[in-house]
C-alpha positions as CSV (number, residue, x, y, z in Angstrom):
1,X,15.9,21.6,-32.7
2,X,16.5,22.2,-29.0
3,X,12.9,21.8,-28.1
4,X,12.8,18.0,-28.3
5,X,15.2,17.3,-25.4
6,X,13.3,19.8,-23.3
7,X,10.0,18.2,-24.2
8,X,11.3,14.8,-23.3
9,X,12.6,16.0,-20.0
10,X,9.3,17.7,-19.2
11,X,7.4,14.5,-20.0
12,X,9.8,12.4,-17.9
13,X,9.3,14.9,-15.0
14,X,5.6,14.7,-15.2
15,X,5.6,11.0,-15.4
16,X,7.8,10.5,-12.4
17,X,5.5,12.7,-10.3
18,X,2.3,10.9,-11.2
19,X,2.9,7.7,-9.1
20,X,1.8,4.3,-10.1
21,X,0.6,1.6,-7.7
22,X,3.1,-1.2,-7.0
23,X,2.9,-4.2,-9.4
24,X,4.6,-7.5,-9.9
25,X,7.0,-7.4,-12.7
26,X,6.2,-10.6,-14.6
27,X,8.5,-10.0,-17.6
28,X,10.2,-13.3,-18.2
29,X,9.5,-14.7,-14.7
30,X,7.5,-17.8,-14.0
31,X,7.1,-18.0,-10.2
32,X,6.1,-21.6,-10.3
33,X,9.5,-22.4,-11.9
34,X,11.7,-19.8,-10.3
35,X,11.5,-18.5,-6.7
36,X,12.4,-14.9,-7.5
37,X,9.8,-12.1,-7.6
38,X,10.1,-8.4,-8.4
39,X,7.6,-5.8,-7.3
40,X,8.1,-2.5,-9.1
41,X,7.1,0.7,-7.3
42,X,7.8,4.4,-6.9
43,X,9.3,6.2,-3.9
44,X,5.9,7.0,-2.5
45,X,4.7,3.3,-2.2
46,X,4.4,2.0,1.3
47,X,6.1,-1.2,2.4
48,X,2.6,-2.6,3.2
49,X,1.5,-2.0,-0.5
50,X,4.7,-3.6,-1.8
51,X,4.5,-6.6,0.5
52,X,0.8,-7.1,-0.4
53,X,1.7,-7.3,-4.1
54,X,4.6,-9.7,-3.3
55,X,2.2,-11.9,-1.3
56,X,-0.2,-11.9,-4.3
57,X,2.5,-13.0,-6.7
58,X,3.9,-15.7,-4.5
59,X,0.4,-17.0,-3.7
60,X,0.2,-18.1,-7.4
61,X,2.8,-20.8,-6.5
62,X,1.3,-21.4,-3.0
63,X,4.3,-19.7,-1.4
64,X,4.9,-16.7,0.8
65,X,7.3,-13.8,0.1
66,X,10.7,-13.3,1.8
67,X,12.2,-9.9,1.3
68,X,15.7,-9.9,-0.2
69,X,16.4,-6.2,-0.9
70,X,15.6,-3.2,-3.1
71,X,17.2,-2.2,-6.4
72,X,16.8,1.4,-7.3
73,X,16.1,2.5,-10.9
74,X,15.8,-1.0,-12.3
75,X,12.2,-1.1,-13.4
76,X,9.9,1.2,-15.4
77,X,9.9,5.0,-15.7
78,X,6.6,5.3,-13.7
79,X,7.7,2.8,-11.1
80,X,11.5,2.9,-11.2
81,X,12.4,0.9,-8.1
82,X,11.9,-2.8,-7.5
83,X,11.8,-4.8,-4.3
84,X,13.2,-8.3,-4.6
85,X,11.5,-11.2,-3.0
86,X,12.1,-14.9,-2.8
87,X,9.0,-17.0,-2.8
88,X,9.4,-19.7,-0.1
89,X,7.3,-22.5,1.3
90,X,4.6,-21.5,3.8
91,X,5.6,-22.2,7.4
92,X,4.3,-25.5,8.7
93,X,1.7,-25.2,11.4
């Protein structure tokens, strides 16, 4: 009876230790229509990895990412944090 909560806690602990590469959270987001973009990541992800994923996502709309902030514990269990970006027009050259 008391083993289930301990088992769940152990699984959560193991999952949070086994980092996941940053990824664009596409749940309900169409970057061509909306300018917001979320990149989910764990605490071990580097800013360069996160920004690379944001650039990939914004490129789908021919835009570049502009960092807006970070929201902790707002994504998945394996990648609990998300960096928020706004996809903006590319600078004119």
